[in-house]
C-alpha positions, 0 to 999 in steps of 0.5 A, a space after each residue: 929307793 933309787 931307780 934301780 930298785 935299791 934301798 938306801 943301804 944298797 941292797 936290792 928291794 922287792 915289792 910286797 905283793 898285796 894280800 889280794 894277789 896271794 888270795 887269788 893264787 890260793 883259789 885254784 889250790 882251794 878248788 883242787 882240795 874241794 873237788 878232790 877231797 872235801 866234796 867227794 867225801 861229803 857225798 859218801 861219808 854220812 853224818 853219824 846220828 846217834 839217838 838215845 831212844 829205843 822201842 821200849 820208850 814207845 811201849 814195845 818189846 824188842 831185841 837189840 841185834 848186831 847183823 853181819 853183812 857178807 863183807 863182815 860189816 856189823 850193823 846195829 839193829 832192833 827187832 820188834 815183834 808184832 803184838 798180834 799174830 803176825 801176818 808179815 815181816 818188814 825191814 825199814 831202811 832209813 835215808 842218808 845221814 839218818 838213823 834207825 831210831 828216827 823211824 820208831 814212829 812207824 812202830 805204833 802204826 804197824 806192830 799192833 796190826 801184825 807186822 814184825 819189824 826190823 830197823 837197822 843203821 845203814 853202814 856208816 850210820 848210827 851205831 853201825 860199822 863202816 865209813 862210807 855209803 854207796 847208795 845201794 851199790 853195796 847196801 843191797 846185800 845188807 838189806 838181804 841179810 836183814 830180810 833173811 834174819 827177820 824171816 828167821 826171827 819172825 817166821 816164814 811170812 811175806 817179807 818186804 822192805 820199806 825205804 825212805 830217800 836213800 833207803 828207797 833207792 836201796 830197796 829198789 836195787 835189792 828187789 831187783 837182785 833178790 827173791 828174798 824180798 817179796 814186796 817193797 815200799 819206796 818213798 822219796 827215792 831218786 832215779 839216778 845218783 849222778 842226776 840227783 848229785 848234779 841237781 843238789 850241787 846246783 841248788 846248794 851252790 846257787 851256781 850253774 855248775 856243769 854236769 861234767 864237774 859233778 860227775 868228776 866229783 863222783 868219779 873221785 868219790 867212787 875211788 874212795 868208797 870203792 863202788 861204781 856210781 854210774 851203776 847206782 841207777 834205781 830207775 834201771 833197777 826198777 825195770 827188773 822189779 817184779 814184786 808188788 811195789 808202792 811208790 810214795 812221794 811228796 808233791 812239793 819235795 824240794 830235795 828229790 823232785 816228785 818227777 823221780 817218783 813218777 819215773 820210778 813208778 813208770 819204770 817198774 816191771 811189777 804187775 802190782 804197783 801203786 803210786 801215791 803222791 801226797 799233796 803239799 808234802 816235802 821230803 821229810 814231812 810225809 808222815 806229818 802231812 799225810 797224817 791218817 791218810 798216809 798210814 791208811 794207805 800204807 797198811 792197805 798196801 801191806 794188807 794186799 801183799 800179806 793176805 
């Protein structure tokens, strides 16, 4: 190659850019795709879990149902009637990326004590229809549909909701909006979708991400799933809740800090409200760590609101 940059045959020669240069150029492209597509969808698109279990595997009679929401979304459900004269109805709401079958452990602790249970896969989860979750923005209507159907099946008895994690956030938003729910149990729930998304992103990435960045990701997510993420604020909903409510939280919860539970309890507008913090419990091991004391506390609260 001569000084003019020509090869021996006289043609113009161009330097080959190193691979690192191309990699550097691709970083902005990858980040744009991640922040506009992959990360927003990771937040709102649940991981479907289908478990081949049903209440019969635990020795309980049940009815397999399909509930239809006001928007026409079909939800797969189990109805499990009490094995003694019923004293109350309870709808169980699972967390994100979970399924109704993972809550079958509640059956032997509640059904023989007089509680009719209805468990269903939230929209976008398990065997239910839907693509996305909106953390209660739309799902509160699903919980009302379930509660009304449970009262139809189980009788005109005190009817409440039990929700874990995302399900707890849905429970609070449902109680704030509907008199069809007469009491609630809220476990391991968050106070504000924007806050918990920000903390989760920082914890998972190990990076000091700014709040405006996670808010922008949620802005994109709400356009995809058609909801308003700033209105998913269970702590604000709690102020409008007047029904008896039990707040449960693990003291060592690393996914949703126990302070969320304390804030929800403090915000509740209920006259009858209880706070149960379980020492050494995390986010998903409350029943194991709480053991018999957990089930006793749960049934004691239910007895106080169902008579």
